[in-house]
C-alpha positions in Angstrom: 102.8 59.6 77.4 106.2 59.7 79.1 106.3 59.9 82.9 107.5 63.3 84.1 109.8 63.2 87.1 111.7 65.8 89.1 115.0 64.3 88.0 114.0 64.5 84.3 113.2 68.2 84.8 116.5 68.9 86.7 118.5 67.0 84.1 117.0 69.1 81.3 117.7 72.4 83.1 121.4 71.5 83.3 121.6 72.9 79.8 121.3 76.4 81.2 124.7 77.8 82.2 125.2 80.8 84.4 127.4 83.1 82.2 129.4 84.5 85.1 129.7 81.5 87.4 130.2 79.1 84.4 128.3 76.2 85.9 124.8 75.0 85.2 121.9 76.4 87.3 121.1 72.9 88.8 124.6 72.3 90.0 124.7 75.9 91.5 121.5 75.1 93.4 119.4 77.7 91.7 116.5 75.4 90.8 114.2 75.0 93.8 110.7 73.7 94.7 110.0 71.6 91.7 106.3 70.5 91.7 104.5 68.3 89.2 100.7 68.1 88.9 99.8 65.9 85.9 101.3 67.7 83.0 101.7 71.0 84.8 105.2 71.8 86.1 106.3 74.6 88.4 109.6 75.6 89.9 111.6 78.5 91.2 115.0 79.8 89.9 116.8 81.6 92.7 119.5 83.8 91.4 122.3 85.5 93.3 120.9 89.0 92.8 117.6 90.6 91.9 119.5 92.9 89.6 120.7 90.0 87.4 121.0 91.3 83.8 120.2 87.8 82.3 117.1 87.1 84.4 114.5 87.3 81.6 116.7 85.4 79.2 117.2 82.6 81.7 113.5 82.4 82.5 112.6 82.2 78.8 115.2 79.5 78.3 114.0 77.4 81.2 110.3 77.7 80.1 111.2 76.6 76.6 113.3 73.6 77.7 110.8 72.2 80.2 107.9 72.8 77.8 109.6 70.7 75.2 109.6 67.6 77.5 107.2 64.8 76.7 104.1 65.0 78.8 104.5 68.6 79.9 101.4 70.7 79.2 102.1 73.8 81.2 105.1 75.4 82.9 105.2 78.0 85.6 108.6 79.6 86.4 109.1 81.9 89.3 112.2 84.0 89.3 113.6 84.8 92.7 116.9 86.0 94.3 118.9 85.4 97.4 122.0 87.6 97.6 124.9 85.5 98.9 126.9 86.5 102.0 130.2 88.0 101.0 133.3 86.2 102.0 134.9 87.3 105.3 138.3 88.8 105.5 140.5 87.7 108.4 140.4 89.8 111.6 137.5 91.9 110.3 134.1 91.6 111.9 131.0 91.6 109.6 128.1 93.8 110.4 125.1 91.6 111.6 122.5 91.3 108.8 124.6 93.0 106.1 125.6 90.6 103.4 127.9 92.7 101.2 129.7 96.0 101.5 130.5 97.9 98.4 132.9 100.9 98.6 132.4 103.6 95.9 135.7 105.5 95.6 137.6 107.8 93.4 141.1 109.1 93.3 140.0 112.8 93.2 137.0 115.0 93.8 134.7 116.4 91.2 134.0 113.1 89.3 130.5 112.6 90.5 131.3 109.8 93.0 128.5 110.6 95.4 126.0 110.9 92.5 127.1 107.5 91.3 126.9 106.0 94.8 123.4 107.3 95.4 122.0 106.3 92.0 123.7 102.9 92.3 122.0 102.3 95.7 118.6 103.4 94.5 118.8 101.4 91.3 119.6 98.2 93.3 116.7 98.9 95.6 114.4 99.4 92.6 115.4 96.0 91.3 114.2 94.5 94.6 117.3 94.4 96.8 117.6 95.5 100.4 120.0 98.4 100.3 121.7 100.9 102.6 124.1 103.8 101.9 126.7 105.0 104.4 128.0 108.5 103.7 131.6 108.1 104.8 132.7 111.3 102.9 133.0 113.1 106.3 134.5 116.2 104.8 131.8 116.8 102.2 128.7 114.7 103.2 126.0 115.5 100.7 124.1 112.2 100.4 121.2 113.5 102.6 120.8 116.4 100.1 120.8 114.0 97.1 118.2 111.8 98.8 116.1 114.8 99.9 116.1 113.8 103.6 117.2 117.2 105.0 119.3 117.3 108.1 116.9 115.8 110.7 118.8 113.7 113.2 118.2 110.0 113.3 116.3 108.3 116.1 118.0 106.2 118.7 116.6 102.8 119.4 118.2 100.4 122.0 121.4 102.4 122.0 121.8 102.3 118.3 121.1 104.9 115.6 118.2 104.2 113.3 119.0 104.9 109.6 117.0 107.5 107.8 115.0 106.0 104.9 114.3 107.5 101.5 113.7 106.1 98.0 113.6 102.6 99.4 117.1 102.7 100.9 118.5 103.3 104.4 121.0 106.0 105.0 123.4 107.4 107.6 125.7 110.4 107.2 127.8 112.7 109.2 125.6 115.5 107.8 122.7 114.4 109.9 124.8 114.3 113.1 126.6 117.6 112.7 125.0 121.0 111.8 125.5 121.5 108.0 127.3 124.8 108.5 129.9 123.3 110.9 133.3 122.4 109.3 134.5 118.8 109.6 137.9 119.2 111.3 138.9 115.6 112.0 142.3 113.8 112.2 143.1 110.2 111.5 142.1 108.6 114.8 138.9 110.6 114.9 138.0 109.5 111.4 138.6 105.9 112.4 136.1 106.4 115.3 133.5 107.9 113.0 133.8 105.0 110.5 133.6 102.5 113.4 130.5 104.2 114.8 128.7 104.2 111.4 129.4 100.5 111.1 128.7 99.2 114.6 126.4 101.8 116.3 123.8 101.9 113.4 121.0 99.3 113.3 121.2 98.6 109.6 118.9 95.5 109.8 118.9 93.0 107.0 120.7 94.4 103.9 121.8 92.7 100.7 124.1 95.6 99.9 125.6 98.4 101.9 127.0 101.0 99.5 129.7 103.2 101.1 130.3 106.6 99.6 134.0 107.1 100.4 135.8 110.5 100.5 137.9 111.2 97.5 141.6 110.2 97.6 143.4 107.3 99.3 143.6 108.5 102.9 142.6 107.5 106.4 138.9 106.7 105.9 139.6 104.2 103.1 142.2 102.5 105.2 140.0 102.5 108.3 137.1 101.0 106.4 139.2 98.2 104.9 140.7 97.5 108.3 137.4 97.4 110.1 135.0 95.4 107.9 135.1 92.8 105.2 134.5 95.0 102.1 133.3 92.7 99.4 134.7 95.0 96.7 135.4 98.5 95.6 133.9 100.4 92.6 136.1 103.1 91.2 134.6 106.2 89.6 136.5 108.2 87.0 135.9 110.7 84.2 137.5 110.2 80.8 140.3 112.7 81.1 143.8 111.8 82.0 144.1 113.8 85.2 141.2 111.8 86.7 142.6 108.5 85.5 146.1 109.1 87.1 144.4 109.6 90.5 142.3 106.5 90.1 145.4 104.5 89.4 146.5 105.4 92.9 143.2 104.2 94.3 143.6 100.9 92.5 147.0 100.4 94.2 145.6 101.4 97.6 142.8 98.8 97.4 145.3 96.2 96.3 147.5 97.0 99.4 144.6 96.4 101.8 143.4 93.3 99.9 140.0 94.7 98.8 139.0 93.4 95.3 138.3 96.1 92.8 134.9 95.1 91.2 135.4 97.5 88.3 135.5 101.0 86.9 132.6 103.3 86.1 133.2 106.2 83.7 131.0 109.2 84.7 130.4 112.3 82.5 131.4 110.2 79.5 129.7 112.5 76.9 126.9 115.0 76.6 124.0 114.8 74.2 122.6 118.2 73.3 118.8 118.2 74.0 118.1 120.6 71.1 120.1 118.9 68.4 120.9 115.4 69.6 124.5 115.9 68.9 127.0 114.0 71.0 129.9 115.9 72.6 132.8 114.1 74.4 133.6 117.1 76.6 136.2 115.3 78.8 137.7 113.1 76.2 136.9 109.5 75.2 137.4 106.0 76.4 139.5 106.8 79.5 137.6 104.4 81.8 137.8 101.5 79.4 141.5 102.2 78.9 142.1 102.2 82.7 140.2 98.9 83.1 142.2 97.3 80.3 145.4 98.6 81.8 144.8 96.9 85.1 142.7 93.9 84.0 139.6 95.3 85.6 136.0 95.1 84.6 134.5 98.1 82.8 131.1 98.5 84.5 129.8 101.1 82.1 129.6 104.7 81.2 127.2 107.4 82.4 126.5 110.4 80.1 126.3 114.0 81.4 122.8 115.4 81.6 120.8 118.1 83.3 118.5 115.5 84.7 121.3 114.2 86.9 122.0 117.6 88.4 118.3 118.4 88.8 117.5 115.1 90.5 120.5 115.6 92.9 119.5 119.2 93.8 115.8 118.2 94.3 116.6 115.2 96.4 115.3 112.7 93.9 118.0 110.7 92.2 117.8 110.5 88.4 117.0 106.8 88.4 113.8 107.6 90.3 113.1 111.2 89.0 113.7 110.6 85.3 113.6 106.8 84.8 113.3 107.0 81.0 116.4 109.2 80.6 119.6 107.9 79.1 121.4 108.6 82.4 118.9 106.5 84.4 119.2 103.7 81.9 123.0 103.9 82.2 122.9 103.8 86.1 120.6 100.8 86.0 123.0 98.9 83.7 125.9 99.8 86.0 123.9 98.6 89.0 123.3 95.2 87.3 127.0 94.9 86.5 128.1 95.8 90.0 125.6 93.2 91.4 127.0 90.7 89.0 130.6 91.2 90.1 129.6 91.1 93.8 127.9 87.7 93.2 131.0 86.4 91.4 133.2 87.5 94.3 130.9 86.0 96.9 130.6 82.6 95.0 134.4 82.2 94.6 135.8 79.4 96.7 137.7 80.5 99.8 141.4 80.6 99.4 143.4 78.1 101.4 146.6 79.4 102.8 149.3 76.8 103.0 151.8 77.2 105.8 155.4 77.0 104.7 157.3 75.8 107.7 
């Protein structure tokens, strides 16, 4: 019988290549805590996100490879995740405990941006990540409604606001600080102050992802957010029709201007499947999100169909991924969440850029 060693096991697992980072999982440091007891082998594979879309495939591959080694009689693989800290951006101060900030934005209103932000956050939490959502849409703050938290004001602990928790995520919104019937009449400097307060005066605790629901457009709040904190990346929400796409193009240029990577494009309201006939109707056109992604060399993160379940879940305060987990809409949001997590990991694992001074 061949002698099993940790080195033999690690060498065999180098055959598994992470499809996004394009290196083997041993070189990336994903394989941890190898233990050998006679012919029984156990180890952990620690991925960069609990929402990894190839987690099961990688586990199966690792089990088969190690099982085939001479002398191995049993294999125990534990899949785990540690979300990497996003890379800092010069002159921006990170929020203590928050690893990655994801901005969800759109060029115009009415594309379901807040619905996407809420379901993205809840889907990531359902996969096992620690998630918060900051409702920075100060003119139309409706995240509390979508999460069913009402408008109760948050508690204050040690001079900081304590986020409200619902569906496994932490949330703060202007809607819980200002009466719901009071209009938001804010100018640029005031907006900057609100964004700063949400980032620095809220005790977010330990978060893998802070999802930020931005107001539509390319105005002061987006610029303030990019200036104040290291946003790991932006997710752009569009609908298939051209009028939405033209506005998102402006958002792409805005994020380029402030050096925020665009993680990709999500196409919402892609099509409608009639519940009585099963017929598919492309009400707002077809393929606009993919076309936009191709035009700018961006990732297409997925399409989400229209459905009454999405509206019902939002109105009742239970996002569709939690209220109707078997619906096509919930499946689409979960897939989108996996793709967003994947792109965040790719950005976080990129080597820091070295800026050469040209004297």
